[in-house]
C-alpha positions as CSV (number, residue, x, y, z in Angstrom):
1,M,21.9,6.8,4.4
2,S,23.0,10.7,4.4
3,A,25.4,12.1,6.6
4,P,24.1,13.2,9.5
5,D,22.9,17.1,9.4
6,I,21.1,18.1,12.5
7,L,22.0,17.0,16.5
8,L,18.7,17.0,18.3
9,V,19.2,17.1,22.0
10,D,16.6,16.6,25.1
11,D,16.3,15.1,27.9
12,D,12.5,13.8,27.3
13,R,12.6,10.5,25.5
14,A,9.3,11.3,23.8
15,I,9.9,14.5,22.7
16,L,13.2,13.1,21.4
17,D,12.0,10.3,19.1
18,L,8.8,12.6,18.0
19,G,11.5,15.2,16.8
20,V,13.7,12.2,15.2
21,T,11.2,11.0,13.6
22,L,9.5,14.4,11.8
23,L,13.0,15.1,10.7
24,R,13.4,12.1,8.9
25,E,9.7,12.1,7.6
26,A,11.0,15.5,6.4
27,G,14.1,14.3,4.6
28,F,17.1,15.3,7.1
29,A,19.4,13.1,9.0
30,P,19.1,13.6,12.6
31,V,21.4,11.9,15.5
32,P,19.7,12.2,19.1
33,A,21.0,13.0,22.0
34,I,19.5,12.5,25.4
35,S,21.4,14.9,27.2
36,G,24.1,17.9,26.5
37,D,27.2,15.7,27.7
38,I,26.3,12.9,25.0
39,A,25.9,15.5,22.7
40,M,29.3,17.0,23.2
41,I,30.9,13.7,22.5
42,L,28.8,13.5,19.2
43,L,30.4,17.1,18.3
44,A,33.8,16.0,19.2
45,E,33.7,13.2,17.0
46,G,33.8,15.5,14.1
47,L,30.2,14.7,12.7
48,P,28.6,17.2,10.0
49,F,26.4,18.6,11.7
50,E,24.4,21.7,10.1
51,L,22.0,22.4,13.2
52,L,21.8,22.1,16.9
53,I,18.4,22.1,18.3
54,T,18.9,21.8,21.8
55,D,16.6,22.3,25.3
56,V,17.6,24.8,27.4
57,I,16.8,22.8,31.1
58,M,18.5,19.5,31.0
59,P,20.8,17.6,33.7
60,G,24.3,17.1,33.4
61,A,27.2,19.0,33.1
62,L,26.1,20.9,30.1
63,D,22.6,22.7,29.7
64,G,21.5,24.1,26.1
65,Y,23.1,27.4,26.6
66,A,26.6,25.4,27.9
67,L,26.0,23.2,25.2
68,A,25.5,25.6,22.5
69,R,28.9,27.9,23.8
70,H,30.9,24.9,23.4
71,A,29.5,23.1,20.1
72,L,30.1,26.8,18.5
73,R,33.6,26.7,19.7
74,L,34.1,23.4,17.5
75,R,31.9,24.5,14.7
76,P,30.8,28.2,14.3
77,R,28.8,28.3,11.4
78,L,26.6,25.7,13.2
79,R,22.9,26.9,13.5
80,I,21.2,26.9,16.6
81,I,17.3,26.5,17.9
82,Y,16.8,26.2,21.2
83,T,13.4,24.8,22.4
84,T,12.0,25.4,25.7
85,G,9.0,25.7,28.1
86,F,9.6,29.0,29.0
87,S,6.7,31.4,28.1
88,T,8.7,34.5,26.5
89,A,11.6,35.2,24.6
90,A,12.4,38.0,27.5
91,S,12.9,35.0,29.8
92,I,15.1,33.3,27.3
93,R,17.4,36.4,27.0
94,G,17.5,36.8,30.5
95,Q,18.7,33.4,30.7
96,G,22.0,33.9,28.0
97,A,20.9,32.6,24.6
98,P,22.8,34.7,22.3
99,Y,23.7,32.1,19.8
100,G,20.2,31.0,18.2
101,D,16.4,31.1,17.7
102,V,13.5,30.0,20.3
103,L,11.1,27.3,19.5
104,P,8.3,27.4,22.5
105,K,7.5,24.6,24.4
106,P,5.0,22.5,23.6
107,W,5.4,22.9,19.9
108,R,3.6,21.7,17.2
109,S,4.6,19.4,14.6
110,A,4.2,21.5,11.8
111,D,6.1,24.2,13.1
112,F,9.1,22.1,14.3
113,I,9.5,21.0,11.0
114,A,8.5,24.7,9.4
115,A,11.5,26.3,11.7
116,V,13.8,24.0,10.5
117,T,13.3,23.8,7.2
118,R,13.7,27.6,7.1
119,V,16.6,27.9,8.9
120,M,18.4,24.9,6.9
121,R,17.5,26.1,3.7
122,P,20.6,26.6,1.6
123,G,22.0,30.1,1.9
124,S,18.9,31.1,4.0
125,T,19.8,33.7,6.5
126,A,15.9,34.4,7.2
127,R,14.4,33.0,11.2
128,S,11.7,30.8,11.1
129,P,7.9,32.8,11.3
130,F,7.4,30.0,14.2
131,V,10.5,30.8,16.0
132,R,11.2,33.6,18.3
133,S,14.9,35.2,18.1
134,A,16.9,35.2,21.4
């Protein structure tokens, strides 16, 4: 098995399981976390994540924004995609998501994988066409 490259965080078990399945089928090595608190423990262990995909609203001490801030302190080059049910990118900006892109929920499987693949492409600075910049 290859080294983990994506940390996927969502408090909805069904979304988390679907995301992990889709990422594995697309050739990625995701690690799931059911909360921001658990995700922070995994990040502190030094696993070589390249991308953090996190829900915005989650229970516990760390929501998606706080998780991103802490994660970037540990890994300044970490790429971030937020997932959320907020209806507009303006709502996300108002909540303070300056570190990454936003993939609105509910997302379609094809859009999810297209966004991740585009962000993960080596040397890519392009944003996914399915993702709104925050």
